[in-house]
C-alpha positions, 0 to 999 in steps of 0.5 A, spaced: 801 821 364 804 828 364 808 831 370 802 835 373 798 829 374 803 825 377 805 831 382 798 831 384 797 824 385 803 824 389 800 830 393 794 826 394 798 820 397 801 824 402 795 827 405 793 821 409 800 820 411 801 827 413 794 826 417 797 820 421 803 824 423 799 830 425 794 825 429 799 820 432 801 824 438 794 826 440 792 818 439 798 817 444 795 822 449 788 819 449 792 812 450 796 815 456 789 818 459 785 811 458 791 807 461 792 811 467 784 810 469 784 803 466 790 801 471 787 805 477 793 809 477 788 815 479 788 812 486 795 813 488 794 821 486 790 822 493 792 825 500 791 818 503 796 815 498 801 820 500 799 819 507 800 812 507 806 811 503 810 817 506 815 813 509 817 809 503 817 815 499 822 819 504 826 813 504 826 812 496 828 820 496 834 819 501 837 812 498 836 815 490 838 822 490 838 825 483 835 819 480 829 820 485 828 827 483 829 825 475 823 820 476 819 825 480 820 830 475 818 825 469 812 823 473 810 830 474 811 832 466 808 826 464 801 828 468 801 835 465 802 833 458 797 828 459 792 833 463 791 828 468 788 830 475 792 830 481 797 836 479 795 839 486 797 833 490 804 832 486 806 839 487 804 838 495 809 832 494 814 836 491 814 840 497 814 834 502 819 830 499 824 835 497 823 842 501 820 848 499 826 851 495 828 845 491 820 842 491 818 849 487 824 848 482 823 841 480 815 843 480 816 849 475 821 845 471 817 839 470 810 843 469 813 847 464 816 841 460 809 838 460 805 844 458 810 845 453 809 838 450 802 839 450 802 846 447 806 843 441 802 837 440 796 841 440 799 847 435 801 841 430 795 837 430 789 842 431 792 849 431 792 850 423 786 846 422 782 850 427 785 857 425 783 855 418 776 854 420 775 860 425 770 866 424 772 873 424 771 873 432 776 868 433 781 871 428 780 878 432 781 875 439 787 871 436 790 878 434 789 881 440 792 875 444 798 875 440 799 883 441 799 882 448 801 875 449 806 875 455 801 879 459 795 875 458 799 868 459 802 871 466 794 872 468 792 866 465 798 862 469 797 866 476 789 866 477 788 859 480 781 860 476 783 857 470 785 850 469 792 848 467 790 844 461 786 849 458 791 854 459 796 849 455 791 849 449 788 855 448 795 859 447 797 853 442 790 855 438 791 862 438 798 862 435 802 864 441 810 863 440 813 857 443 818 862 447 813 866 450 809 860 452 815 857 455 817 864 459 810 866 461 809 859 464 815 858 468 814 865 471 807 865 472 807 858 476 812 860 481 808 864 486 802 858 486 807 853 486 811 856 492 805 856 496 803 849 495 810 847 496 810 851 502 804 847 505 807 840 502 813 841 506 809 841 513 805 835 511 809 831 516 806 835 522 799 834 519 800 827 518 803 826 525 797 830 528 792 826 524 789 832 521 785 832 514 788 836 508 784 840 503 785 844 498 781 850 501 786 850 507 791 852 502 788 857 497 785 861 502 782 868 501 789 871 502 793 867 498 788 868 492 787 875 493 795 875 492 795 871 486 789 876 483 793 882 485 799 879 481 795 878 475 793 885 475 800 887 475 801 883 469 796 887 465 799 894 467 803 893 460 796 892 456 793 898 459 798 903 458 799 900 451 791 902 450 792 908 453 797 911 449 794 908 443 787 912 445 792 918 446 794 918 439 
């Protein structure tokens, strides 16, 4: 058996192992999502659960300090990485438990960590494969997105119409640099997070009054218009770049 044959057989043997390594994180994510629903944990990520457990939560935060903050951020980051429902409730809880400023800070850090984990998993497990099989349109879109990645990422983060988990996956499949993804995510989610944390800080009064809470009460037309306005500002560099290109 010559050397080339031996190397070829070794490469073939390594392919299943490499495939397993690539798909293992995906399997862990799927198992985590399944466990979340099978264990009925989704019932704890609701307004009613926050209302019923608010006294216990407040006491836990007061008695545990930094440990409570780390636990909250770990739960939030895990929920984002697994693309679980209830992100809005968790953000409101951050404002309710830690106040507007610190609640916003903790959410931004935790959400960025969770989003980055999902971004890395998607890019490692699926990105290369999908780009290799992509047609001309997808490749063209990838090139355009990468050219203005920061502006496009900010738009996707600012506009509440785009699901958070989708914005975590799409840039990974389009080859966006991780540094740009992290920076744009951290900056882009600040306005929306601040709005939710502010509303969350006032939940105690709403609960005491027996009022009902809904996301429609938070994302008012004025708030949505403001976020869209910020998204438009984020597109200005793209417009200027294209204008200069046509002028040449």
